[in-house]
N, C-alpha and C positions, 0 to 999 in steps of 0.2 A: 152423777148420781147424788141425790140429796141424802142428808144424814138419816132422815126418817125412812126413806126407801131402803137404805142400807140395813137399818135395824130390822125392818119388815122382812127383807130378803134373808137375813141371818136367822130369823125365827123360822122361816120356811125351811131353811137348810137343816136346822136341828130337828124339825118335824120329820123330814125325809130320812135323816140319819137314824132316827129312833125306831124305825119299823123293823130293824133287823131281827130283834129278839122274838117278836110275836110271829113274824113270817117264818122264822126257823122252826118254831114250835109246831107248825103245820106241815112239815116235811113228812113224807111217808116212809122212805127207805134210806135216803142219803144220810150219812153220819160223818162227823169229825172232819178228817182231812178231805174227804170227797166234797163236803159242803164248802170248804175253803177253796178247793180247786175250781169248782164250777163258778162260784161267785167271782173269783179273781179272773177267770177266763172270760166271763161275760163282761167284766169291767174293761179288760183289754180290748175286746171287740168294740165296745161302745166308745172308748177313748180313741181308738184308731179312726173312728168316724168324726168324733167331736173335736179333737185337737187340730187336725188339719183344717177343719172348717173355721176354727177360731184363730189359729196362728198362721195357717197356710202350710202346705206340704213342705215347701223348700225351707221355710223358717224352722219348722219342727225338726226336719232332718239335720239342719245345721246346729240346732240347740242340743240334740242328742249327741252329735259328733264332737262338739266343742265344749260341752258342759264340764268335762273334767271330773276330778275326784269329788267336788262339792255336789254336783248333780247326782252322782252315783251313791254318795253317802246319804243324801236325802231320799233317794230311791230305795236304799236298803232300809231306812227307817219306815217308809211307807209299807214295805214288804213285811216287816215285823208287825206293824199295826194291823194290816189286813189279815195276816195269818193268825196271830195270837188272839185277835178278837173273835174270829169265827170258831176257832178250836175251843176257846173258853166258853162260848155260848152253848156249845154242845155238851159241856161237862158240868156246868153249874148254872145257877139261876141268872136271869137277865139282870136283876137288881144287884147281885154280887159283882157282875162284870162292869155295869155302868157306874156304880159308885166307886169301884177301884179306879176306873178311868178318870173319874172326876178329880183325882189328885194330880193330874197332869200339870196344871199351872204352878202348883207348889213345887213339884219336881223340877219344872223349868226354871223357877227362881233359884233353886239350889244349884243346878247344873250351870246356869249362867253366871252364878257367883264364882264357881270354880273355873269355868272355861273362859269367860269374858271379863271377869273381875268386877261384875256389877255388885254394888253394895245393896244389902237387903235392909229394909226398914224394920224397926222393932215390931210393927204390926204384922209384917210378913213372917218373922220368926215366931211370933205368938200363934199365927194361923197354922204354921207348920207343926207346932207342938200339939195344938188342939186336933188338927186333922190326923196327926200320927196316933194320938190316943184313940180316935174313932176307928181308924183302920186296924189298930191292934185289937180293939174290941171285936171287930168282925172276924179277924183272922184267928183270934184265940178260940172263938166258938167253933170255927172250922177245924182247928187242930183237935178239939175235943169231940168232934162229931164222929159217929160210927162209920159214916160213909166217907172214905178219903177222896172220892171223886170230886166233891165240892171244893175241898182244899186245893187239889191239883188245878181245877178250873180257875179258882181265884188267883193262884200263883201265876198261871199262864196269862191271865188277864192283866197282871202287873206289868207284863212286857209292853202293853199298849201305852200307858202313860210315860214309861221310861223312854220308849222310842219316840213318842210325840215330843217329849221335852228336848231330846237331842236334836230332833228335826227342827224345832223352833229356834234353838241356839244356832243351828246351821243357817237358817233363814235370816236371823238377826245379823249374823256375821257377814252375809252377802248384801245386806241392805245398802242401797246407794250404788251398787255395782250393776249397771244396766246390761253388762255383757253376759251375766249369768241368769238364765231363764230356768226357774225351778219347777214350772208347771209340768214339763214332761216327766219330772221325777215321779209323779203319780202313776204314769204309764209304766215306768220302769219297775216301780214297786209292785204293781198288779201282775206284771209279767213274771217277775222273780217269784212271787207268791205262788202263781200257777205252776211254774216249773218245779219248784221245791216240793209242792204237795202232790204233784201228779203221780210219782211212783208209789206214794203212800195211799193213794186213792184207789188203786187197782185191786181187785176187779170192780168196775163201776156197778153200783146198785141203785142209782137214782132212777125214779120213774119219770114219765113224761110230766106228771103233775109237779114233781120236785124240780125238774129242769125249768119249768115255767116260773116257779117261785124264785129260784136262784137267779134266773135271768132278770126278774124284777129287782132283786137286790143289787145285782151288778150294775144295772142301768139307773134305776130310780133311787136306790138307797146309797149308792157310792159314786158313780161317775158324775152324774149331773150335780148333786149337791157339793161335791168337792170342787168342781169348777166354779160353781156359784160362790162358794166361800172364798176362793182365791180372788174372784172379781170384786168382792166387797171388802176385802181385808184392808185395802188402802184407805177406806172411808171410815173405819172404826179404830178407836184406840185399842191397844192390847188389853187393858183391863176390861173395857166394854165388851170386846169380843169374847173374852174368857167368861164373863158373867153371862152373856147370852148363851154360850155353849152349854151352860149348866142345864138349860131347858131340855137337852137331849136326855139327861138322866130322868127328869120328871116325866117327860113324854114316854120314854122307853119303858119305865116301870109301870106306868099307867096302861100302856098298850098290852104288856104281858099280863097284867092283872085282869083287864077287861076282855082281851081277845084270846087268852090261853088259860085263864084261871090260875095264874102263877102268883099267888099272894106272897110278898116278901116276908121273911122271918123277922121277929122282933129285933134280934141283934143286928140284922142288916139295916133295918129302919133306924135304930138308935145310933149305930156307928156311922151310917150314911148321913144322918141329920147333923152329926158333929162335923163331918167332912164338908158338907155343903154349906153349913152355917159359917164355918171358919173361912172357907174360900170366898163366899159371897161378901162377908164383912170386909175381908182384905181387898177384894176387887172394887167394892163400893167406895172404900176409903181412898183407894188409888184414883178412882174416877173423879171423886170430889176434889182431890188435890190437883188433878190435871185441869179440871174446870176452873179452879181458882187461878 
């Protein structure tokens, strides 16, 4: 795959990821944990078809059997991401969730500093401070809001970048070890998410219309783009991939605004702009340094 094609593929991936918020806003009866259960269940069904086609059934079974603690730790991280994201989307605005998720690269830098001993550049520390101020601005307004549901939703959304950061550190730790295949971890995460949320989803209230939309999310918004992202990851540098991933925030907020009339609040736009600017400046600097 050429570099240009990898970039184009990653843009398509972020576009597919970004539809979750606007699609969720058009559900009729399904709410909270039931939304999470059905999306994860449809993701499992899709991956049970796609992964054997990509890896081969025997290879997939062997990877699941021999993956060990690393595979299951990565799967647990995917489970937290899948579950926290959908629960948060049902509690607060799409913009709140997506901008909170955008802090994942900076959290990854901090966790990798502790877990792997990676040294952080001064520009990264500066980006962390600026992004922290932006997030504090968003959260302070949520704390003072009359409706505590938005605060709870934003706090739940915080689990997504934390789990993503841990997962990235796990992936970095296994780089160069061809014996560990972490692609099946996506399947493990979806299965765990479905199992954990099933008891909390009963009795089911989703209509046929809801099930159709949730199947769309499980297949088009999650299964396919996750596999696409894994396939292009080796052709993009980490800063470049992180920078391209920011497009999900822009696309997602735009879809929710245009498709569901969900205009982001001023403090979300202001705090989000600080987070995105700090992250983009840090990743662009890293990209230029890598190019040199």
